C-alpha positions as CSV (number, residue, x, y, z in Angstrom):
1,X,39.4,51.1,-43.6
2,X,40.8,50.5,-40.1
3,X,37.6,51.9,-38.6
4,X,35.5,49.5,-40.7
5,X,37.7,46.6,-39.6
6,X,37.4,47.7,-35.9
7,X,33.6,48.0,-36.3
8,X,33.4,44.5,-37.9
9,X,35.6,43.1,-35.2
10,X,33.4,44.7,-32.5
11,X,30.3,43.4,-34.2
12,X,31.8,39.9,-34.4
13,X,32.7,40.1,-30.7
14,X,29.1,41.1,-29.9
15,X,27.7,38.3,-32.0
16,X,30.0,35.7,-30.3
17,X,29.0,37.0,-26.9
18,X,25.3,36.8,-27.7
19,X,25.8,33.3,-29.1
20,X,27.6,32.2,-25.9
21,X,24.8,33.7,-23.8
22,X,22.2,31.9,-25.8
23,X,24.2,28.6,-25.5
24,X,24.5,29.1,-21.7
25,X,20.8,29.9,-21.5
26,X,20.0,26.8,-23.6
27,X,22.1,24.7,-21.3
28,X,20.3,26.1,-18.2
29,X,16.9,25.3,-19.7
30,X,18.0,21.8,-20.5
31,X,19.3,21.3,-17.0
32,X,16.0,22.7,-15.5
33,X,14.0,20.3,-17.8
34,X,16.2,17.4,-16.7
35,X,15.7,18.2,-13.0
36,X,12.0,18.7,-13.5
37,X,11.7,15.3,-15.3
38,X,13.8,13.5,-12.7
39,X,11.6,15.0,-9.9
40,X,8.5,14.0,-11.7
41,X,9.8,10.4,-12.2
42,X,10.7,10.3,-8.5
43,X,7.2,11.5,-7.5
44,X,5.6,8.9,-9.8
45,X,7.8,6.2,-8.3
46,X,6.9,7.2,-4.8
47,X,3.2,7.2,-5.7
48,X,3.6,3.7,-7.1
49,X,5.3,2.5,-4.0
50,X,2.6,4.0,-1.7
51,X,-0.1,2.4,-3.9
52,X,1.7,-1.0,-3.8
53,X,2.0,-0.7,0.0
54,X,-1.8,0.1,0.3
55,X,-2.7,-2.8,-2.0
56,X,-0.4,-5.1,0.0
57,X,-2.1,-3.9,3.2
58,X,-5.5,-4.5,1.8
59,X,-4.6,-7.9,0.5
60,X,-3.2,-8.9,3.8
61,X,-6.3,-7.7,5.6
62,X,-8.5,-9.6,3.1
63,X,-6.4,-12.7,3.5
64,X,-6.5,-12.5,7.3
65,X,-10.3,-12.1,7.2
66,X,-10.7,-15.0,4.8
67,X,-8.5,-17.2,6.9
68,X,-10.5,-16.3,10.0
69,X,-13.8,-16.7,8.2
70,X,-12.9,-20.0,6.6
71,X,-11.1,-21.4,9.6
72,X,-12.2,-24.7,11.0
73,X,-15.2,-23.8,13.2
74,X,-15.2,-27.2,14.9
75,X,-13.3,-26.3,18.1
76,X,-15.4,-23.2,18.9
77,X,-18.6,-25.0,18.0
78,X,-17.8,-28.1,20.1
79,X,-16.9,-26.0,23.1
80,X,-20.1,-23.9,22.9
81,X,-22.6,-26.7,22.2
82,X,-22.4,-28.4,25.6
83,X,-23.0,-25.0,27.3
84,X,-26.0,-24.2,25.1
85,X,-27.4,-27.7,25.4
86,X,-28.8,-27.3,21.9
87,X,-27.5,-30.7,20.8
88,X,-27.4,-33.5,23.3
89,X,-27.3,-37.2,23.5
90,X,-30.8,-38.4,24.5
91,X,-29.6,-41.5,26.3
92,X,-27.1,-39.4,28.3
93,X,-29.8,-36.8,29.1
94,X,-32.2,-39.5,30.2
95,X,-29.6,-41.0,32.5
96,X,-28.7,-37.7,34.0
97,X,-32.4,-36.8,34.6
98,X,-33.1,-40.3,36.1
99,X,-30.1,-40.1,38.3
100,X,-31.1,-36.6,39.5
101,X,-34.7,-37.7,40.0
102,X,-33.6,-40.9,41.9
103,X,-31.1,-38.9,43.9
104,X,-33.6,-36.3,45.0
105,X,-36.2,-39.0,45.9
106,X,-33.7,-40.9,48.0
107,X,-32.7,-37.8,49.9
């Protein structure tokens, strides 16, 4: 009878030990899954931040281009027109040509 009690006691100890090992293993798996999930979330967040930065950069470039493209062209046009002489005041041009002609004749 004592041998049977000792055997049962030993079996119960083995069972409790296995149960504790399985619990510890389960906790390790849960911890690994938690760390994996957190790492995955961190990577997703990083990717979203990079994507937002890229979109912001593209939007800024597009806005800068649009501002440049749609900027008031008057100053640049007005400074280049007299040099190209595409548009001119006919009266002013006649006066300049007459004066140059009269000047060259008098000399």
